[in-house]
Backbone bond lengths (Angstrom), bond angles and torsions (degrees), N, CA, C in turn:
res aa  C-N    CA-C-N  psi(-1)  N-CA   C-N-CA  omega(-1)  CA-C   N-CA-C  phi
1 M - - - 1.503 - - 1.513 114.44 -
2 L 1.278 113.50 -48.28 1.473 119.62 178.13 1.537 110.80 -63.93
3 I 1.290 117.01 -41.65 1.505 119.60 176.77 1.541 110.68 -61.00
4 G 1.375 118.07 -42.75 1.378 121.70 178.14 1.565 113.15 -62.47
5 L 1.304 115.03 -37.61 1.510 117.93 175.45 1.574 111.67 -67.61
6 L 1.307 115.51 -39.06 1.430 120.71 179.89 1.516 109.57 -66.01
7 I 1.326 116.27 -46.59 1.485 119.81 176.24 1.472 112.75 -59.15
8 G 1.379 114.95 -48.39 1.523 118.83 178.35 1.483 111.06 -61.06
9 G 1.372 118.92 -42.11 1.420 122.10 176.27 1.496 114.88 -61.10
10 G 1.336 114.64 -40.79 1.484 122.79 178.28 1.541 111.43 -62.17
11 I 1.347 113.23 -44.46 1.477 120.00 176.98 1.528 110.47 -63.16
12 L 1.246 117.35 -45.00 1.520 121.91 178.33 1.481 108.97 -59.32
13 L 1.349 119.39 -49.27 1.430 125.54 -179.60 1.514 109.14 -57.61
14 I 1.307 119.30 -49.42 1.478 123.98 -179.92 1.581 108.48 -60.03
15 L 1.355 116.25 -43.96 1.461 118.72 176.88 1.482 113.28 -59.20
16 I 1.374 118.95 -46.15 1.404 124.26 -178.76 1.587 110.30 -64.93
17 I 1.314 118.30 -40.92 1.476 122.05 176.52 1.513 110.33 -64.30
18 W 1.317 115.68 -39.43 1.476 119.74 179.24 1.542 112.31 -65.41
19 M 1.332 116.79 -43.17 1.424 123.12 179.11 1.562 110.04 -64.84
20 I 1.336 117.36 -39.35 1.408 120.43 -179.13 1.584 108.84 -67.61
21 S 1.368 116.24 -39.73 1.479 117.39 -177.91 1.547 107.15 -68.47
22 I 1.291 121.09 -36.64 1.471 121.84 177.57 1.533 109.35 -65.68
23 N 1.295 119.57 -44.18 1.455 122.73 176.17 1.529 112.01 -59.28
24 N 1.293 116.56 -44.29 1.499 119.63 -179.28 1.513 108.85 -67.15
25 R 1.338 121.33 -36.99 1.426 121.32 176.76 1.536 111.91 -63.10
26 L 1.347 114.80 -42.02 1.465 117.01 178.78 1.506 110.21 -64.66
27 V 1.322 120.64 -42.93 1.441 120.95 177.48 1.429 112.81 -61.19
28 S 1.366 117.69 -40.16 1.528 122.68 176.55 1.512 107.38 -58.07
29 L 1.327 117.72 -51.11 1.449 121.19 -176.40 1.569 112.54 -59.73
30 K 1.261 115.65 -41.29 1.489 123.69 177.81 1.513 109.31 -61.96
31 N 1.299 115.22 -49.95 1.497 118.12 -179.11 1.521 112.51 -69.42
32 N 1.349 116.89 -31.54 1.493 118.50 174.47 1.552 110.18 -61.84
33 R 1.306 115.15 -41.24 1.437 122.37 -179.53 1.575 110.75 -62.10
34 E 1.331 111.44 -49.77 1.499 117.65 177.99 1.539 112.75 -61.93
35 S 1.305 116.09 -36.05 1.475 121.36 175.51 1.499 112.46 -64.01
36 A 1.331 114.43 -43.96 1.444 122.24 174.48 1.538 112.67 -56.35
37 F 1.306 114.16 -43.53 1.422 116.42 -178.99 1.602 112.46 -72.16
38 A 1.320 113.03 -27.17 1.520 115.65 174.61 1.496 109.43 -64.37
39 D 1.331 116.04 -35.86 1.527 117.81 174.38 1.498 113.49 -62.40
40 I 1.333 115.51 -38.08 1.441 119.18 176.97 1.528 109.83 -65.64
41 D 1.380 114.74 -40.76 1.477 119.61 178.94 1.526 114.98 -54.66
42 V 1.360 113.67 -39.62 1.487 123.23 179.94 1.530 108.15 -62.60
43 Q 1.304 117.43 -47.65 1.443 118.96 -177.18 1.542 109.85 -70.80
44 L 1.361 118.17 -37.02 1.446 119.42 179.05 1.544 110.43 -65.33
45 K 1.290 115.45 -37.56 1.493 119.33 176.94 1.564 110.18 -58.44
46 Q 1.326 115.72 -46.99 1.390 118.20 177.96 1.516 112.02 -60.82
47 R 1.363 118.40 -41.29 1.418 122.01 177.43 1.520 109.03 -61.59
48 Y 1.299 121.61 -48.87 1.448 126.67 -178.62 1.561 109.06 -57.77
49 D 1.283 117.52 -39.33 1.426 120.51 -178.86 1.555 112.37 -69.07
50 L 1.354 114.14 -29.03 1.469 116.03 -177.45 1.546 110.33 -84.84
51 I 1.331 121.72 -23.14 1.430 124.45 -173.99 1.518 111.22 -59.02
52 P 1.336 121.88 -46.40 1.422 119.92 -178.18 1.521 112.55 -63.26
53 Q 1.368 117.43 -36.84 1.422 122.52 171.94 1.481 113.48 -59.74
54 L 1.304 117.88 -44.15 1.512 122.57 177.97 1.529 109.49 -66.01
55 M 1.333 118.90 -43.41 1.447 120.36 175.94 1.489 113.09 -60.20
56 G 1.365 118.13 -40.49 1.421 120.84 178.06 1.527 113.25 -61.65
57 A 1.420 115.45 -39.25 1.428 118.47 -176.54 1.531 108.25 -73.09
58 V 1.326 121.63 -25.27 1.390 126.24 -174.49 1.548 112.75 -88.62
59 K 1.329 117.73 -29.20 1.456 121.85 -170.76 1.507 113.36 -54.13
60 G 1.293 117.53 -41.30 1.511 120.42 -178.61 1.525 111.52 -64.06
61 Y 1.288 115.40 -28.56 1.508 120.40 -177.32 1.531 110.78 -88.02
62 M 1.340 116.05 -37.07 1.418 117.83 -171.47 1.550 115.37 -113.02
63 D 1.345 118.41 42.46 1.446 119.85 -173.12 1.532 112.23 -58.04
64 H 1.317 117.18 -40.89 1.458 117.67 178.61 1.524 116.46 -79.34
65 E 1.330 117.55 -0.26 1.407 121.01 175.68 1.575 111.44 -104.86
66 S 1.354 112.02 39.70 1.477 117.68 -172.94 1.547 111.77 -64.11
67 S 1.314 119.95 -22.85 1.448 119.65 -177.73 1.542 108.37 -69.65
68 V 1.298 119.35 -37.22 1.466 120.74 176.51 1.493 111.14 -65.26
69 L 1.333 117.88 -42.86 1.484 120.10 176.54 1.489 113.15 -62.04
70 T 1.401 114.15 -42.46 1.419 120.01 178.21 1.522 114.34 -61.43
71 R 1.289 112.90 -40.61 1.510 118.20 178.41 1.499 113.38 -62.60
72 V 1.345 117.08 -41.58 1.443 121.78 177.29 1.520 109.76 -68.38
73 T 1.290 120.36 -42.33 1.450 124.25 174.38 1.509 115.01 -59.24
74 E 1.323 116.77 -41.84 1.407 122.78 178.82 1.538 110.23 -69.66
75 A 1.299 117.77 -38.88 1.471 123.44 -179.62 1.512 108.17 -64.50
76 R 1.332 113.50 -41.24 1.532 116.98 -179.25 1.475 108.87 -64.14
77 S 1.342 117.24 -43.49 1.500 121.99 -179.78 1.521 109.27 -58.59
78 R 1.347 118.64 -47.45 1.473 122.28 -177.39 1.537 107.24 -63.16
79 C 1.279 120.92 -40.76 1.479 123.19 177.72 1.473 112.47 -57.78
80 M 1.373 116.12 -44.45 1.421 120.39 -176.53 1.528 111.49 -72.82
81 Q 1.258 117.64 -23.83 1.442 120.60 179.62 1.615 114.17 -90.68
82 A 1.287 114.26 -11.35 1.515 117.87 179.34 1.513 108.11 -64.28
83 G 1.313 114.85 133.73 1.489 122.19 -178.85 1.507 115.43 -97.32
84 T 1.288 118.29 -50.58 1.460 124.14 -175.19 1.509 108.17 -89.33
85 I 1.396 115.99 164.14 1.410 121.18 174.92 1.489 110.92 -61.60
86 S 1.284 119.99 -41.52 1.473 124.65 177.42 1.473 110.60 -61.92
87 E 1.344 121.14 -43.94 1.453 123.05 178.05 1.519 112.03 -61.42
88 K 1.389 114.01 -40.45 1.475 120.95 -179.70 1.521 110.15 -64.00
89 I 1.298 113.65 -42.14 1.506 119.45 179.32 1.545 111.21 -59.95
90 A 1.284 114.84 -43.94 1.509 120.05 -177.87 1.569 106.93 -69.08
91 A 1.385 115.75 -45.85 1.467 118.00 179.63 1.562 112.10 -61.83
92 E 1.277 116.25 -36.60 1.475 119.89 178.82 1.529 112.02 -67.00
93 A 1.340 119.29 -36.24 1.388 119.59 173.70 1.517 115.15 -58.94
94 N 1.356 113.25 -40.78 1.459 122.63 179.16 1.557 106.48 -66.42
95 M 1.404 117.02 -44.09 1.423 117.64 178.53 1.524 114.76 -62.08
96 G 1.306 117.48 -39.00 1.446 121.50 177.87 1.537 111.30 -61.79
97 A 1.365 114.42 -40.50 1.520 117.16 176.60 1.478 111.16 -63.90
98 A 1.360 114.32 -42.34 1.515 119.78 -179.38 1.529 109.88 -60.66
99 L 1.295 116.06 -46.80 1.479 117.97 -178.97 1.518 112.43 -69.57
100 N 1.295 117.56 -29.19 1.433 120.91 174.10 1.502 110.97 -66.70
101 G 1.298 120.78 -41.15 1.418 122.47 174.89 1.471 114.11 -63.73
102 F 1.374 112.43 -38.75 1.458 120.00 179.28 1.530 109.15 -62.16
103 N 1.367 117.67 -49.50 1.372 119.26 -179.89 1.555 116.21 -61.68
104 I 1.265 116.72 -28.00 1.450 122.49 176.51 1.537 107.61 -68.96
105 Q 1.359 117.24 -41.38 1.438 119.84 179.80 1.533 114.82 -67.88
106 V 1.354 112.13 -33.42 1.469 118.00 179.78 1.532 112.37 -64.26
107 E 1.305 116.57 -26.48 1.505 120.98 178.37 1.503 110.26 -59.47
108 A 1.226 122.37 -28.12 1.451 128.34 -176.55 1.546 113.31 -79.25
109 Y 1.338 116.38 -3.02 1.486 120.76 -177.59 1.504 113.50 -124.57
110 P 1.325 115.89 87.79 1.483 119.85 -174.23 1.555 110.63 -65.76
111 D 1.283 118.15 -29.99 1.519 120.73 -179.38 1.507 106.44 -70.46
112 L 1.288 119.89 -36.68 1.453 123.23 -178.82 1.543 106.82 -68.76
113 K 1.254 116.13 -44.41 1.527 117.74 179.76 1.506 114.42 -60.51
114 A 1.394 113.58 -24.81 1.459 117.01 -178.01 1.541 112.01 -92.28
115 N 1.326 115.61 -7.16 1.481 121.81 177.93 1.505 109.71 -66.61
116 A 1.360 117.04 122.68 1.520 123.65 -176.83 1.530 111.46 -58.97
117 N 1.344 116.24 -44.71 1.504 116.86 179.20 1.480 111.95 -64.28
118 F 1.294 117.52 -39.06 1.524 119.12 178.97 1.530 109.31 -66.40
119 M 1.330 114.93 -42.24 1.453 119.81 -178.17 1.521 108.76 -62.52
120 N 1.292 119.34 -43.66 1.470 123.01 178.84 1.480 110.94 -61.16
121 L 1.378 117.81 -45.96 1.478 121.06 179.28 1.584 111.56 -64.29
122 Q 1.326 112.91 -41.47 1.452 114.89 178.21 1.536 110.75 -63.67
123 G 1.318 116.41 -37.92 1.501 117.37 178.09 1.542 110.23 -66.01
124 E 1.284 118.13 -40.23 1.509 118.96 178.76 1.521 109.87 -68.49
125 I 1.324 121.82 -36.39 1.458 121.98 175.24 1.475 113.35 -66.98
126 G 1.385 112.49 -38.98 1.538 115.89 175.61 1.437 112.62 -64.13
127 D 1.360 118.09 -34.18 1.527 120.86 179.34 1.546 106.70 -68.75
128 I 1.303 119.30 -45.31 1.455 123.85 178.90 1.500 110.59 -60.40
129 E 1.367 117.82 -41.62 1.466 120.97 178.36 1.508 110.71 -61.15
130 N 1.341 118.19 -38.45 1.447 120.30 176.56 1.470 113.52 -65.39
131 K 1.362 117.21 -40.99 1.450 122.55 177.95 1.529 107.35 -67.45
132 L 1.338 117.79 -38.89 1.469 118.90 179.28 1.512 112.64 -62.50
133 A 1.332 113.65 -36.99 1.481 119.96 178.55 1.595 109.18 -63.11
134 A 1.249 112.95 -40.86 1.544 117.09 -178.56 1.602 110.63 -69.85
135 V 1.277 116.40 -42.72 1.474 117.30 177.68 1.473 114.80 -72.11
136 R 1.379 115.02 -31.69 1.461 116.20 172.70 1.523 114.49 -63.36
137 R 1.361 116.62 -38.39 1.425 122.40 175.62 1.553 110.42 -61.39
138 F 1.324 115.25 -42.94 1.466 119.08 -179.39 1.583 110.53 -69.03
139 F 1.380 116.57 -34.86 1.404 121.49 178.01 1.554 109.79 -67.82
140 N 1.340 118.17 -42.77 1.439 121.58 178.76 1.524 109.59 -66.82
141 S 1.252 120.49 -33.82 1.460 123.96 176.97 1.544 107.78 -66.41
142 A 1.291 117.98 -47.98 1.494 121.41 173.40 1.509 115.26 -60.42
143 T 1.279 116.67 -37.79 1.405 120.39 173.55 1.529 113.75 -66.48
144 K 1.248 116.09 -43.50 1.527 120.14 175.24 1.504 109.84 -59.10
145 E 1.354 118.99 -47.12 1.446 118.32 176.76 1.480 112.76 -60.69
146 Y 1.269 118.69 -42.30 1.462 123.15 -179.31 1.534 109.61 -63.40
147 N 1.324 118.60 -47.05 1.472 122.69 -179.08 1.504 107.31 -67.59
148 N 1.234 123.24 -38.00 1.494 124.14 174.55 1.520 111.42 -61.83
149 G 1.358 114.62 -41.25 1.432 118.29 -174.99 1.552 110.50 -70.51
150 I 1.318 118.40 -32.64 1.432 117.32 178.33 1.537 113.78 -89.58
151 E 1.278 118.63 -6.88 1.529 119.50 177.62 1.488 111.65 -100.76
152 Q 1.305 118.13 -18.55 1.504 118.11 -173.58 1.454 109.34 -86.47
153 F 1.355 113.60 149.06 1.442 120.33 179.15 1.555 107.57 -81.22
154 P 1.241 119.36 139.77 1.492 135.83 7.44 1.498 110.25 -97.47
155 S 1.369 118.36 -5.68 1.527 117.06 -177.93 1.492 112.53 -60.79
156 N 1.398 118.94 -23.86 1.478 120.33 -178.31 1.518 110.52 -62.86
157 M 1.346 118.99 -26.72 1.430 122.13 -178.79 1.593 107.28 -69.25
158 I 1.280 118.74 -46.43 1.451 121.77 177.22 1.511 112.21 -68.21
159 A 1.351 115.35 -39.04 1.463 120.25 176.22 1.550 112.74 -58.56
160 G 1.346 112.18 -44.03 1.441 117.03 179.16 1.556 111.14 -67.97
161 F 1.258 117.02 -36.24 1.570 120.62 179.40 1.494 107.18 -65.82
162 K 1.349 117.29 -39.22 1.457 117.71 -175.65 1.526 113.32 -90.38
163 G 1.352 117.58 2.45 1.467 122.20 173.25 1.525 112.39 80.34
164 Y 1.377 120.36 21.80 1.445 118.31 175.89 1.452 108.62 -76.10
165 K 1.397 116.09 144.75 1.398 121.55 177.56 1.560 109.33 -129.05
166 T 1.326 115.34 158.51 1.383 120.68 175.66 1.526 109.31 -59.31
167 E 1.249 119.82 145.23 1.436 125.19 -179.91 1.542 112.44 -113.75
168 P 1.317 116.70 154.56 1.477 119.66 -177.03 1.618 109.77 -78.76
169 M 1.311 111.90 150.45 1.427 119.28 169.63 1.515 112.42 -76.57
170 F 1.287 117.76 166.41 1.459 120.30 176.88 1.519 105.47 -98.36
171 D 1.343 115.83 99.27 1.500 114.64 -178.49 1.534 111.40 -112.92
172 L 1.321 112.96 -175.20 1.511 118.43 -173.88 1.436 115.74 -72.29
173 G 1.296 119.58 -25.32 1.446 123.03 -171.73 1.469 110.32 88.57
174 V 1.324 115.47 162.37 1.467 121.05 -173.77 1.548 112.97 -65.77
175 E 1.291 118.52 -42.07 1.434 119.00 -176.86 1.559 112.92 -65.10
176 Q 1.323 113.27 -47.76 1.511 115.88 179.32 1.560 110.38 -67.71
177 R 1.296 119.80 -35.63 1.405 118.65 178.04 1.515 112.03 -63.75
178 Q 1.338 119.44 -37.37 1.408 122.02 175.88 1.507 112.99 -65.36
179 T 1.343 115.06 -37.42 1.447 118.78 176.97 1.471 111.71 -67.32
180 L 1.312 119.50 -36.85 1.509 121.59 -179.41 1.502 109.56 -75.87
181 D 1.289 119.36 -27.30 1.515 122.04 179.57 1.502 109.91 -72.81
182 K 1.358 120.68 -19.22 1.499 119.91 178.59 1.509 107.98 -80.69
183 A 1.303 111.36 148.38 1.529 119.52 175.49 1.447 108.07 -68.81
184 P 1.356 119.59 140.05 1.435 120.02 177.67 1.522 114.22 -66.30
185 E 1.303 116.56 143.30 1.418 121.21 -178.05 1.528 108.66 -90.42
186 V 1.373 117.43 119.64 1.425 122.66 179.90 1.563 109.75 -104.59
187 K 1.392 112.56 125.14 1.495 121.14 -179.06 1.453 108.59 -116.95
188 F 1.348 115.76 137.64 1.486 119.96 175.96 1.537 109.30 -118.13
């Protein structure tokens, strides 16, 4: 009888330790994902701070292209107002599309492209975009690990009990994906 109680208690203790370790792993994955998005936020903040400077450098050259400038400014505002990670991902897809349209318009202004201030700002934004690409990859990797962790058996039972849900990846958005799917136009 005593041996049966000890064996039962030992099995129960092992089960409790196992559940605690699964829970701790899920918490770690969730926090890793949130930390990865914080890295994205840092780069996005730098990008948002540069956009007004870029718009100021461009306004004198592109007065009649105000709709392009307005679209970038509105996209920046939506990005800064986004609260959740999902809202920020959606706002960033819109920002990427707006900046893509802006870059297309810039091509029509050779004097602007030769302006040193504009070139410096474009270089800084290009650097931030490269950093953003790197932290987005890390975020998507962390999101994949998190989603795998909450979908795999047996951790899915604890994840379901705690209310964890799969989270979205940080992707390009529909407009940018369509742009990238098109073959580049080569002009001579």
